[in-house]
C-alpha positions in Angstrom: 0.1 0.3 0.0 0.9 3.3 -0.9 -0.6 6.1 1.6 -3.2 5.1 3.9 -1.3 6.2 7.1 -3.2 5.8 10.8 -4.6 9.3 10.0 -5.6 8.9 7.1 -9.3 8.3 5.9 -9.9 6.2 2.9 -6.6 4.0 3.8 -8.3 1.9 6.6 -11.5 1.0 4.2 -9.4 -0.3 1.4 -7.3 -2.8 4.0 -10.7 -3.8 5.2 -11.8 -4.2 1.9 -9.2 -6.0 0.6 -9.0 -8.4 3.5 -12.8 -9.5 3.7 -12.6 -12.8 1.4 -9.1 -13.4 2.9 -8.0 -13.6 -0.5 -5.4 -10.9 -0.5 -2.6 -10.0 2.5 -1.2 -6.9 3.3 2.8 -7.6 3.2 4.2 -4.1 3.3 4.1 -0.5 2.7 4.8 2.8 2.6 2.2 4.6 4.1 3.3 8.4 4.5 6.2 10.8 3.0 6.9 11.1 6.3 9.1 7.7 7.2 8.4 8.1 11.0 4.6 8.0 10.1 5.0 5.1 7.5 6.8 3.3 10.1 4.6 3.7 13.2 1.1 2.7 10.7 3.4 -0.7 9.8 4.0 -1.3 13.6 0.2 -1.1 14.1 -0.8 -3.0 11.4 2.0 -5.9 12.6 3.8 -5.8 9.5 7.3 -7.0 9.4 9.5 -3.9 9.9 11.9 -4.6 7.1 8.9 -3.9 4.5 7.8 -1.0 5.9 9.4 1.7 3.5 10.0 5.4 4.0 8.9 6.5 0.4 7.0 4.8 -2.4 10.1 4.7 -4.4 12.3 2.8 -1.7 9.4 0.0 -1.4 9.0 -0.5 -5.4 12.8 -0.7 -6.0 13.3 -2.9 -2.8 10.4 -5.3 -3.3 11.2 -5.9 -7.3 14.8 -7.2 -5.9 13.2 -9.9 -3.8 12.5 -13.5 -5.1 9.3 -13.9 -7.0 7.4 -16.0 -4.7 8.3 -13.3 -2.2 7.8 -9.8 -3.2 4.5 -8.0 -3.6 2.0 -9.4 -6.1 0.4 -5.4 -6.7 0.2 -1.8 -5.5 -3.1 -0.3 -3.7 -2.6 3.4 -4.3 -4.4 5.4 -1.8 -3.0 8.9 -1.8 -4.5 12.6 -2.2 -4.9 13.1 -6.1 -1.7 14.7 -6.9 0.1 11.5 -5.9 -1.6 9.1 -7.8 0.2 9.3 -11.1 4.1 8.9 -10.0 3.5 5.7 -8.1 1.2 4.3 -10.6 4.0 4.7 -13.2 6.7 3.8 -11.3 4.7 0.7 -10.1 3.7 -0.5 -13.6 6.8 0.2 -15.2 8.2 -2.0 -12.8 5.8 -4.9 -13.3 3.6 -4.7 -10.2 -0.3 -4.5 -11.3 -2.0 -1.4 -9.9 -5.2 -0.8 -7.8 -5.8 3.0 -7.1 -8.3 5.4 -5.5 -10.3 7.4 -8.2 -9.3 9.9 -9.8 -6.8 8.0 -11.6 -4.7 10.9 -12.0 -4.4 14.6 -11.7 -4.7 15.4 -15.4 -6.4 14.0 -18.5 -2.7 14.2 -19.7 -1.6 11.7 -17.0 -4.4 9.8 -17.4 -3.9 9.1 -20.9 -0.2 8.4 -20.3 -1.0 5.7 -17.6 -3.0 4.0 -20.2 -0.3 4.1 -23.0 1.9 2.7 -19.9 -0.8 -0.1 -19.0 -1.4 -1.1 -22.9 2.6 -1.5 -23.4 3.3 -3.4 -20.2 0.2 -5.2 -20.5 -0.6 -5.2 -16.6 -3.5 -4.8 -15.0 -5.1 -1.1 -13.4 -7.9 -1.3 -11.5 -10.3 2.1 -10.0 -12.0 1.8 -7.0 -15.2 3.5 -8.4 -16.5 1.5 -5.5 -20.5 2.1 -6.1 -20.5 -0.2 -9.4 -19.2 -2.9 -6.8 -23.2 -3.0 -4.8 -25.1 -6.5 -5.8 -28.3 -4.4 -6.8 -25.9 -1.9 -9.2 -25.0 -5.3 -10.5 -28.9 -6.2 -11.0 -29.6 -3.0 -12.5 -27.1 -3.2 -15.2 -28.1 -6.8 -16.1 -31.8 -5.5 -16.4 -31.2 -2.9 -18.7 -28.5 -5.0 -20.4 -31.0 -7.8 -21.3 -33.4 -5.0 -22.5 -36.3 -5.6 -20.1 -37.0 -1.7 -19.9 -36.5 -1.6 -23.9 -34.8 1.2 -25.2 -33.2 3.8 -22.4 -34.5 7.5 -22.8 -34.0 9.1 -19.6 -31.0 9.2 -16.6 -31.4 10.8 -13.4 -28.3 10.7 -11.1 -27.3 13.2 -8.3 -24.6 12.5 -5.4 -25.7 15.2 -2.6 -23.5 15.6 0.3 -23.4 18.2 3.1 -19.9 17.8 4.8 -18.7 20.7 2.9 -21.6 23.1 4.0 -18.8 25.6 6.2 -15.6 26.6 5.5 -14.0 23.5 7.1 -10.7 23.8 5.4 -10.1 27.4 7.1 -10.0 25.4 10.4 -7.3 22.8 9.0 -9.6 19.7 8.5 -7.1 17.5 6.6 -9.9 16.0 4.2 -11.6 19.5 3.5 -8.1 20.8 3.0 -6.7 19.0 0.5 -10.0 18.1 -1.2 -10.6 21.7 -1.7 -7.4 22.8 -3.0 -6.3 22.9 -6.5 -2.8 22.1 -6.3 -3.7 18.9 -4.6 -7.2 17.8 -5.8 -7.0 19.0 -9.4 -9.3 21.6 -11.6 -12.3 19.9 -10.1 -13.8 20.0 -6.5 -17.1 18.5 -5.9 -17.4 17.9 -9.3 -14.0 15.3 -9.3 -14.4 14.0 -5.6 -18.3 13.1 -6.1 -19.2 13.9 -9.8 -17.3 11.4 -11.1 -18.9 8.5 -8.8 -22.2 9.7 -10.5 -21.3 10.0 -13.9 -19.5 6.4 -14.2 -22.4 4.8 -12.4 -24.8 6.1 -14.9 -22.4 4.9 -17.6 -22.1 1.5 -15.8 -25.7 0.7 -15.1 -27.0 2.1 -18.7 -23.9 0.4 -20.8 -23.7 3.6 -22.7 -21.0 6.7 -22.5 -21.9 10.3 -21.9 -20.7 12.5 -24.9 -21.7 16.0 -24.0 -22.5 18.0 -21.0 -24.4 21.5 -20.6 -22.7 22.4 -16.9 -23.2 25.1 -14.2 -20.6 25.1 -11.4 -20.7 26.9 -8.5 -18.3 27.9 -5.2 -21.2 28.6 -2.6 -19.3 29.0 0.3 -17.1 32.2 0.2 -13.4 31.7 0.4 -13.6 28.3 -1.4 -10.9 27.6 -4.1 -12.8 24.8 -5.7 -16.4 23.9 -6.9 -18.9 22.3 -4.4 -21.7 22.5 -6.4 -22.6 21.2 -9.5 -25.6 20.9 -12.1 -25.2 19.9 -15.5 -27.6 18.8 -18.6 -26.0 15.2 -20.2 -26.1 13.4 -23.5 -25.1 9.6 -24.2 -24.3 7.6 -27.2 -27.2 5.7 -27.0 -29.2 8.9 -27.9 -30.4 9.4 -23.8 -30.5 12.6 -22.0 -30.2 12.9 -18.6 -29.6 15.1 -15.7 -26.5 14.7 -13.5 -26.6 16.7 -10.0 -23.6 16.8 -7.7 -23.3 19.0 -4.3 -21.4 18.9 -1.2 -23.4 21.6 0.2 -26.7 20.3 0.7 -26.9 20.2 4.4 -27.9 17.3 6.2 -27.3 15.1 3.6 -24.6 12.2 3.9 -23.8 10.2 0.7 -26.9 10.0 -0.7 -26.2 8.7 -4.2 -29.0 7.8 -6.7 -30.1 7.5 -10.3 -33.4 6.6 -12.0 -33.5 5.0 -15.4 -36.5 5.1 -17.8 -36.5 3.1 -20.7 -39.7 2.3 -23.2 -41.1 -0.2 -20.7 -40.1 1.3 -17.6 -38.1 2.8 -15.0 -35.3 1.6 -12.5 -34.4 3.6 -9.1 -31.6 2.6 -6.9 -29.9 4.8 -3.6 -26.8 3.9 -2.1 -28.0 4.8 1.4 -30.8 1.5 0.9 -28.4 -0.4 -1.5 -30.1 -3.8 -0.9 -33.0 -2.7 -2.7 -33.7 -2.0 -6.3 -36.9 -0.7 -7.3 -38.4 -1.4 -10.8 -41.5 0.9 -11.9 -43.8 -0.5 -15.1 -45.2 1.6 -17.6 -48.3 -1.1 -17.5 -48.2 -3.1 -14.3 -47.5 -2.3 -10.6 -44.0 -1.7 -9.6 -41.9 -4.5 -8.3 -39.1 -4.5 -5.3 -35.8 -6.7 -5.7 -34.1 -7.4 -2.8 -30.3 -8.8 -2.6 -29.5 -11.9 -1.8 -32.3 -13.5 -3.4 -32.5 -17.0 -6.0 -34.5 -14.5 -8.5 -31.5 -11.8 -9.2 -28.9 -12.6 -11.9 -25.7 -14.2 -11.8 -23.6 -11.2 -11.4 -26.0 -9.8 -8.4 -25.3 -13.1 -6.9 -21.9 -13.5 -7.2 -21.0 -10.4 -5.5 -23.5 -11.2 -2.6 -22.2 -12.5 0.7 -25.1 -12.9 3.1 -28.4 -14.4 2.9 -31.1 -12.1 2.2 -32.4 -9.6 5.0 -28.9 -9.1 6.3 -27.7 -5.8 4.8 -24.4 -5.7 3.2 -22.8 -2.0 2.4 -19.7 -0.1 1.5 -17.3 -2.0 2.5 -18.6 -5.3 0.8 -19.2 -3.1 -2.2 -15.4 -1.9 -1.9 -14.5 -5.7 -1.3 -16.2 -6.9 -4.8 -13.9 -4.4 -6.7 -11.0 -5.8 -5.1 -12.2 -9.4 -5.3 -12.7 -8.9 -8.9 -9.2 -7.1 -9.4 -7.9 -9.8 -7.1 -9.2 -13.0 -9.8 -7.8 -11.1 -13.0 -4.5 -10.6 -11.3 -4.4 -14.2 -10.1 -5.2 -15.3 -13.9 -2.2 -13.0 -15.4 0.0 -14.1 -17.3 2.7 -12.2 -19.2 1.9 -11.4 -22.8 -1.6 -12.0 -22.4 -4.2 -8.8 -22.0 -6.7 -9.5 -19.5 -10.4 -8.5 -20.3 -11.5 -6.6 -17.0 -15.0 -6.3 -18.7 -15.0 -10.4 -18.1 -13.6 -9.8 -14.4 -16.2 -6.5 -14.1 -14.2 -4.0 -12.3 -13.4 -0.4 -13.4 -10.3 -0.1 -15.1 -7.9 2.4 -17.0 -10.6 3.4 -19.1 -12.9 4.6 -16.7 -10.3 6.5 -15.4 -9.6 8.4 -18.6 -13.5 8.9 -19.1 -13.4 10.1 -15.2 -10.6 12.8 -16.2 -12.0 13.9 -19.1 -15.5 14.2 -17.5 -14.2 16.7 -15.0 -12.2 18.9 -17.9 -15.5 18.7 -19.9 -17.6 20.0 -17.0 -14.9 22.5 -16.5 -14.7 23.7 -20.0 -18.3 23.6 -20.0 -19.4 25.9 -17.0 -17.1 28.6 -18.3 -18.2 28.7 -21.6 -21.0 30.7 -23.4 -21.3 27.8 -26.1 -22.6 25.5 -23.0 -23.1 22.0 -24.5 -19.4 20.4 -24.7 -18.5 17.2 -25.6 -16.5 14.9 -23.6 -13.0 14.0 -25.5 -11.4 10.9 -24.3 
């Protein structure tokens, strides 16, 4: 692991998710740019002190020189956005697979460079767009892919949060400070942090790409350097249109990601805060409630469910499903033979490039008088 020291937010989530199925073991790490903090984290995690490193460069170089049956198999990168590209590039170029917290990189240019390295090396790169790991999101995707709703016409997807409703970064809140700092987060604030999740969820479930955006970005809280609120119209390559909202100043909301997709025959609705339920609404008959854990669900939904019906699964399990799928691909990897990430069903480097291109297009649209802006992959 690179990043994820004891006082980090997302590192512990990654570690729990990776360990959930007992198939992935944390064996080494460079947990902080501060060697003392990295060492303290390694001690707390009961790691071999010889494999707790002061920098990611030291870790990659030393692990590479270990015998093949002893060195790490892949790297998990859980650093802030501006420290994604360097570690990912070095790991891939030294023969290690990579799983990385989204966004893929700091800019479109970096994302495209990583894509080229992945294509050149044939190694595997996964992106933790966590929400695609939920069983009922898999069911929603299968529902639409099977044609049960007919041709998709309309998509509404929104991600309201309220945690940045005040100027938290002024008080030194670590998460708020780097996520609202363009030198660390990139050109997108809320749109990069959670808007990319909403866009990825819409594309994953519908099987269609967002091609054009008509966006408005707002910075609601005075003094903030990046957007904390956004609204946009979107167009898909299958002819569907929609609305995407992403805001971090919706006071009182937690992680209220939700999506509605409408086809010719009906629609589906899924909410992240009630993840075990998928609502299906029909044009000519009563709506249906589908629940996780039941035998009537698709193979994809059942494959990503661990508990019997009525026993809630949530965020950690969805996160673990990304790691589980990535782990299968790493296990099956053979040098010179390209892995098809769609077969294993995890977000890959293509999704990462799309996410960065999405942010770039939103920012461009927001400042343009033309408004409708194409996403250039």
